[in-house]
N, C-alpha and C positions, 0 to 999 in steps of 0.2 A: 156373250162368251161363246167361243167355238171350241169343240173338243175333237181330237182325232186319236183313235186307238188303233194301233197297228200291231198285228202278230206276224212275225217273220220266222218261218220254219224251214227245215230241210225237206227235200222231196220225200224222203222216206218217212217223215212224220206227218204227212198229209192226212186229212180226214175227209170223209165222204161229204160233199156239199149238201146232199139230201138230209144229213143229220143236223143241219143248221135250221133254226126256226126263228122267223121274224114275226113278232106279234106286237103291233102298234109301235111303240117306241122302245121295244126290248128285243135284244138278240140273245139267243141261248144255243148251246151246243155242248159236245163232249169236251173232256180235258184234252188239251193239245200241248205238245212239247215245243216251245217256241220262245223267242225273245219278244217281250212286250214293251211298247212305247206308248205313253199317254202324253199328248201335247195339248195344252190349253192356250188359247189366244184370247187376250183380254184387252179392252180399251182402258185408258187411264182412269176414266170415270168409274170403272168397276173395282178399283183398288182402294185400300185404306188411305185416308187423307195424308198420313205421314209419308207413305210411299209415293203418293202423287207429288208431293212437294219435293222429295228427293229427285225424282225423275225429271222434273221440270228444270232442275239445276244440272242435269247430266246430259252430256252429248251421247255417251255410250256407257252402259253398265252391264257386265256379264258376270254372273256368279255361277261357278261350276263346282259341284261337289261329287266326289267319287268315293265309293265304299272301299274299305280295306279288305273286304272279303273277296276272294277271287271269283270271277264270273266269266262265262263264255259269251262272247259277242259275235254275232254273225250278220251278214248282209251289210246294210249301210251304216251300222253302228259300231264300226271297228276302231274308231278313234279312242285314244287312251290318255289319261292324266294320272299323275301320282295321287294316291289316296289322300283325302283331306279336302279342305275348302279353299278354292281359288277365286280371286276377285280381279277382274280387269275393268278399269274405269278411266273414262275421259270426261272431265268436267266441261261445262259450257265455256268457261273462260279459257282463252288460249294460253294464258300465262301459268296455268297450273290449277290445283284444287283451290277453289275459293272458300272463304271462311264460312259462308252460309251452308255449304254442303258438307263441311267437315263433320259436325256433330251428327247430322242426319244419317250419313252413310255408316259411320262407326256404331251408332245406336242400332241401326238395322242389323249390322253384322253380329252385334252382341246378342241379338234375339235368336240368332241361328245356332248358338252354342257358346262354349267358353272361349271367347275371342278376345285377345289382348290388342285392341286397336284404339289408339288415342285420336289420331286424325290422319287423313291421307298424306298430308305434308310430312308427318313424322314417321308413320308406320309403313307407308307404301314405298316401293322402289319404282324408279322410272324406266319404262321400256323405250328402246330406240326406235320410236315411230317416225324418225326423220328419214329412214331408209325406205320403208314401204308404208304406204298410206293406210293399209288395212290393219295396222297394229294400233292398239289402244295406248294411252299415255302412261298409265300407272298399273302396278301389279301388287297383289297382296296374297299371302298364303297363311293358313293356320291349320294345324293338325287336328281338325274336328272329324271324328270318325263315326258319328251316328247322327240321325236326323230328329232326335226326340224333341229338341228345342224348336226346330222349324215346324214340326207337326203341331205342337202345342200353340205356336203363334198363328198358324194358318187356321186351325180349328176355331180359335178365338174370334177371328174376323169373318170366316166364311160360313161356318155351320151354326145354325140356330141351336139353342140349348136343348130343344126337343127332337132334333134331327139326328137320331142314332145312326142312320145309314150313312150320313155324311161323315160322321166321326169314324165309322168303320172303314170307309174308303181312304181317309187320310192315314189311318193306322197302317194300312198296307204300304204307304209310302216309306215307312220306317225300314222296310225290307228292300227298298230299291237299290239297284247297283249304282245308279248315278242320278243326279238331279241338276237341271240347268235352268237359270233365269236369264233371259236376254231382253235387252231394250236398246233401241237407238232412235235418234230423232228423225231419221228418214222414214222408217216404217211407222213410228209413233204408236206402236202397240207393244205389249209385253207377251212374251212366249215362255211358258213354264213347261219343261219337259222332264218326265220321270221315265226311267228305263229299268227294266228287270232283265237280268241275264237269262240265257237259255235254260228253261226248266218247265215243269208242268204248270200250265196256265189254265185258269177257268174261263170258259167262253160264256160269260154272263154279263152283258152290258146293257145298262138302262140309260135313257136320255130324258132329263127334265124337260118340261114343255117349253121353257124359255131358252133352251140351249140347242144349238145344232151339233149333232154328234155323228161322226163318220167312222165306220169300222172297216178295217182292211185285214184280210188274211192273205199274206204274200209268201212266195217262195222264189228262189233264184231261177233265172231263165237266161239262156244264152242264144239270143237271136243272131241272125247273120249280120256281119259287119259291125259287131259290138266293139267299140273303142276301148283302149286300155283304161281310160279314165271314166268309163261309164259302168253302171250296174244295170242289168236287166232283171225284171221281175214279172211274174204273172200270178194271178190269184183272183180273189173276190172282194168287191167293195159294196158296202151297204150304208145308206144314209138313213138313220133311224127316224121314223115318222114320215118318211117320204117313199121309201122302197118297200115293196111287199116281199121281196126275196133278194139274196145277194146277186150282184151282177158281175160277170166275168170281166177281167181287165188284163192288159198287157202293156207295159211301157218301159222305157229306159230313162235314166237321168244321170247327170254328171256327179261324181263324188271324188273329193280330194283325199278321202281316207278309205283305205282298203286293208284287208287282212293279209299278212305276209305268209301265213300257213306254218308258222313255227313259233317258238316261245323262248323265254329266258328266265333265269332265276338270279337272285342277288343275295349276298351275305357279307358279313365282315370277316376278314382274315383274322385268325387268332394267333397270338394274343392281341387284343385291340389296343390297349394302352390309351394314351392321350392323343395319339395320331392314328386313328383307325383307317383301314383301307377297305373300301367297298369293292367287292369283286363281282363282276357280271359274267354269268355263264351262258353264252349264246349257243342254242341248240344246233343251228344251221347257219352257214355263211353264204348260202346261195342267194344272189340278188334276185328280187322279184321280177325285174325287167331286164332281159338280156340285151336289148338294143337301145338302152338308154343309160345315161350316166347316173349311177346310184351310189350313195354313201350311207353307211350305218351310223346313226346318231343316238346319243343318250342324253335326255334332259333330266338332270338331277335337281330335285327341289329340296333345299336344306333349311330346316327351321333354324332359328337364331342360336340354338345350342351348338351348332357345328358349322364349319365353313370350309371352303376350298381356297387355297392360296393361288391367285392368278399368276403371280411371278414364278412360282414353282411349275405351273402348267404351261409356261411359255418356252420352256427349254425343250428343243426337239429331241435331244438324246434321251432325256428323262421320259418324255412322252413315249418314245419308241420302246423303251424298256417295259412300259406298262400296257402295250398294245393299243396305244392311243395315237391318233394322227395330229389333232390340233384342238385347241380351245377356241370354239367358234363364238362363244358369248358367255359373259358372266355379268349378273346384275350389279349395279352400283348404287350406293357405296357399300364396300365390305370392309369393316374395321377389323384388322388382324390382331388387335391387342385387347379390345374391350371385353370384359366379362359378360356372361349371358344376362345377368340380372340388372345391368345398367343400360341395355340397348332398347331403343324405341322401334327401330325398323324390324320387320317381320323375319328377315333372314336373307337368303340369296338363292338364285337359280343359276345353274351352270349347264351350258350346251357343249358337249364334247363329240367330236367325230372319232369313231373307233377304227382302228387299223385292222381291217379284216384280212385274213390270209389270201394270197393270190389264187391258190387252188382250194377248192371246196374240200372240207374234211367231214367225215361222218361224226366225229367226236365234237364238232363245233370248236369254239375257242373261248378264252377268258380274257377279260380286260380289267385292269385294276385302276381305281380312282382314289388317290390319296386325299384324305380329309384331316381336319384338325378340330379338336374339341375346345370350346371356350371354358373358362373358369366358371364353375357352377355355384349356386347359392348353397350355404350350409344346410345340411339335412340331419334329422335324427337317424342315428344308425351309421353315419359316416359314409353313405353310399348313395349315389344318384343314378336313376335309370333314365336313359334317353332313347328316342326312337327316330328313325329316318325312313320315310316312305320309299317304296320301290320307285325307281325312275321310270319315265316313259321312254321306251326303246323303239326306234322306227327307222326304216329306210326312207331316205328322201331322194326321189327320182325326178329328173327333169322331163316334163311332158313335151310333146312335139311343138315346134314353132307354130304359133297361131292358135294353140289350144286355149279355150276359155272355159271358165267354170261358172256358168250362170247359176242363179238361185235354184235350189231343188227342194222337194218336199221334206227331205231328211237332212238338210244342211246343218252342219255344226262348225261354227267358226269361232275365232278368238279364243284359242286354247293356249295362248302365250307363245308357243314355239312356232306356230304357223305364221306369225308376224315377223319371224326372223328369216323367212325364206321368200322367194319370189312368188308371184301369183300363179305361175305355171308348175308349181311343185306338187307331186303326188306323194302321199305319205302311206307307207305300207307298215302296219303296226305288228309288233311281236306281242304275244300273250304273256303276261307276267305269271310265273308259276311259283307258288309258295314252296319253301323248302320242306323236305319230308318232316312230318311231325308238326308242322305249323298250319294255321288256317287263316293267317292274316298276311297282307303284303306290307309288313312293317319289319324293318331290321332293327333289332334292339341291342343295346349294350349297357354296360355299367361302368361308372367312373368313381373313384374315391373323392370325397369332399370333406370339409370340416364337419366333425360330428358335434351336433348341438348338445348331445348328452354329456360330452366331455369338455365342452368349450369353457365352462366355468373353471375347472381345474387347470386347463391349459392357460387361461388368462392369469390365474393366480401364480402358477409356476413362472410364466413369462414375466410378470411383475417382479417376482422375487429375483429372478436372474438379472433383469435390467437394474434393479436396485443394488444388487451385489456389484455389478459392473460399474455403476456410477460411484459407489463407495470406494471401489478399488482405484478408480481414476483420481478421486479427491485425495485418497491416501498417498498416492504416488506424487501428486503435486505438492502436498504438505511436506513429504520427505525431501524433495528437491529444495523447497523453500528453507527448511531447517538446515540443510547442509551448506548451501551457498551463502546464506546470510542476506540474500536479496530482500529488500524491504526494510533493513535496519538503517536508520538515518545516521550519517557521518557528519562530524563537525566541519564547518567551512574551512578552518585552518588546516585540518588534516588533508582536505582535498587539494588546497593550494600547495602544500608541501610535496605531495605526490607529483604535481605538475612540474615543480622545480627540479 
């Protein structure tokens, strides 16, 4: 196993290199305000047997988890996803998810939290990977907002019962801002990446004797001739157990994901009703690249509780009234009538292009996204609470002709939406900002449902009303029967006389 720990900080948060101490396989130093990334690279033989079997049946498997707690991302870690658990999967078989991998994948996901997954064939939606080859085949989402189940699973397989330090390290993962699991058959290795947003970080790193551990303290750098799609960094690198002191470094690398320098907030317009409207409040409308074609997009991830009507979003006049330009993508299938409690598929995702003002305004602008609630299961109290995660909002800009994005040490791919754009697209991400008084990037609402506490009386009254209605119909039929005499047999002679 190889481990890489990287601290990325602003220039004003730099520390004196002399304060860093390297002793054997340990590095220590003062508290630093920075973003921290821990990346573990493992071979298949280092994984639990059940996970090895699943990966042998997989061509690609990417699991992305994002915290609902706002965090500040800097440097090469600007990419964003809606809070929750995202899974992007391509099975080995070209025809779709094979039966052998169905139970294994959903079993693994259920170990990561309260996941309602029956099989990739039923619960996953299909991505349009026929357009760009860098897209996976299937997608899944579940609103899992903490890593408690994952940490318990990892401790069970990784830490010895007497290794308290190992358990302490995994407990820190519960506070991570994001967690990624990546595997593909080309590299044939697994990469697990945990990220903590910009905050006070402890510089105390130890390396077990059997592991290679590299530690980097990096800060932004602007060398001459830096391209728009590149990030420049400078700082210190240390390989624990090999270096006696940190070594200075300076390099650049390509990155498809960068920070737009602004943010957005999201909420439901009130009253919400059964057809809530999600409003996006964009703080700035200035494109990040002046000499390139850029368009502002929002990727909305919707649990099965709620959905967007693609037919409604195909009307140009309706879209214009909501400050929307076009519906660029919606996952399929989306049942417009089915109640929430009978659905197998996870939900849907919607990619919308926003209609930004021609001239930049200091106040920014708002865009409205119409949504529709499904019928909910009955609840005690007669009210159900639902939540929708913040969308990912970003500028998509076309890089210059001939620009390529080779692999970089901080690459993050397969986020769902990057497979909907060409390989030369640059993504400039807006920071999600929680509404005042909130500390989570979740938009919540309430909807009335059948009250289980009153359902018995409702059933009784309904039965009585139906019984009275049935009795009234029978009564009216009897009255007609009695007045007209239909049903009374007449003699044959009488019938013949009437004919004459």
